[in-house]
C-alpha positions as CSV (number, residue, x, y, z in Angstrom):
1,D,85.0,49.0,74.2
2,V,82.3,50.9,72.4
3,V,82.3,51.4,68.6
4,D,80.3,54.1,66.7
5,I,79.1,52.4,63.6
6,G,77.6,55.6,62.1
7,G,74.1,57.0,61.9
8,G,74.0,57.5,65.7
9,R,74.3,53.8,66.3
10,V,76.8,52.4,68.8
11,V,77.7,48.8,69.6
12,D,79.7,47.2,72.4
13,A,82.4,44.5,72.1
14,H,79.7,41.9,71.9
15,R,78.0,43.7,69.0
16,T,75.1,44.6,71.1
17,F,73.4,47.9,70.2
18,L,73.7,50.5,73.0
19,Y,71.1,53.2,73.5
20,P,71.7,56.4,75.5
21,D,68.3,55.9,77.2
22,N,68.5,52.1,77.6
23,R,65.3,52.1,75.6
24,W,63.3,53.8,78.4
25,G,62.1,56.4,75.8
26,E,59.8,53.8,74.3
27,F,57.7,53.8,77.5
28,L,57.8,57.4,78.6
29,E,56.4,60.7,77.3
30,R,59.3,62.7,78.8
31,L,62.7,61.4,79.6
32,E,65.7,63.4,80.7
33,I,69.1,61.8,80.8
34,I,71.6,63.2,83.2
35,D,75.2,61.9,83.4
36,V,76.5,61.3,86.9
37,P,80.0,60.1,87.9
38,G,80.5,56.4,88.5
39,D,79.7,53.2,86.8
40,H,76.5,51.0,87.1
41,D,77.3,50.0,90.7
42,G,79.4,53.0,91.9
43,F,77.0,55.9,91.1
44,V,75.0,55.1,94.3
45,L,78.1,55.2,96.5
46,E,80.0,58.1,98.0
47,P,81.0,60.6,96.6
48,A,79.1,60.0,93.3
49,V,75.8,59.6,95.1
50,R,75.9,63.2,96.2
51,T,75.6,64.3,92.5
52,L,72.7,61.8,91.9
53,A,70.9,63.1,95.1
54,S,71.3,66.7,93.9
55,H,69.7,65.9,90.6
56,L,66.9,63.9,92.2
57,R,66.1,66.7,94.6
58,L,65.8,69.2,91.8
59,A,63.7,66.9,89.7
60,L,61.3,66.2,92.6
61,A,61.0,69.9,93.5
62,E,60.1,70.6,89.8
63,A,57.6,67.8,89.7
64,E,55.9,68.9,93.0
65,A,55.7,72.5,91.8
66,G,53.9,71.2,88.6
67,L,51.4,69.3,90.7
68,E,50.1,72.3,92.5
69,E,46.4,72.8,91.6
70,P,45.3,76.2,90.6
71,E,42.6,77.8,92.8
72,Q,39.1,77.0,91.6
73,P,36.8,80.1,91.3
74,A,33.9,80.0,93.7
75,S,30.5,79.7,92.0
76,R,28.1,82.6,92.7
77,G,25.6,81.7,95.3
78,S,27.2,78.5,96.3
79,Q,27.3,77.6,99.9
80,P,29.6,75.1,101.6
81,V,28.0,71.7,102.2
82,A,28.4,70.1,105.6
83,A,29.3,66.4,105.7
84,R,26.6,64.2,107.1
């Protein structure tokens, strides 16, 4: 069982503080938490893994789109240099 002790703080039956991000936010500039069906072991099994895969596909596509480099303007009078 989980108990809300107020102020956004939650503890489990062993009185251990629970964090929505499992404290990963301390190490990352950007963190997005997405709820998927299943428990710690079951979310990587059918059918829950389909939801996980869908979210991962979308996140990877967004990350790849953000990595595309803008075209560099050519300098006037510059010529390509051949490798030697």
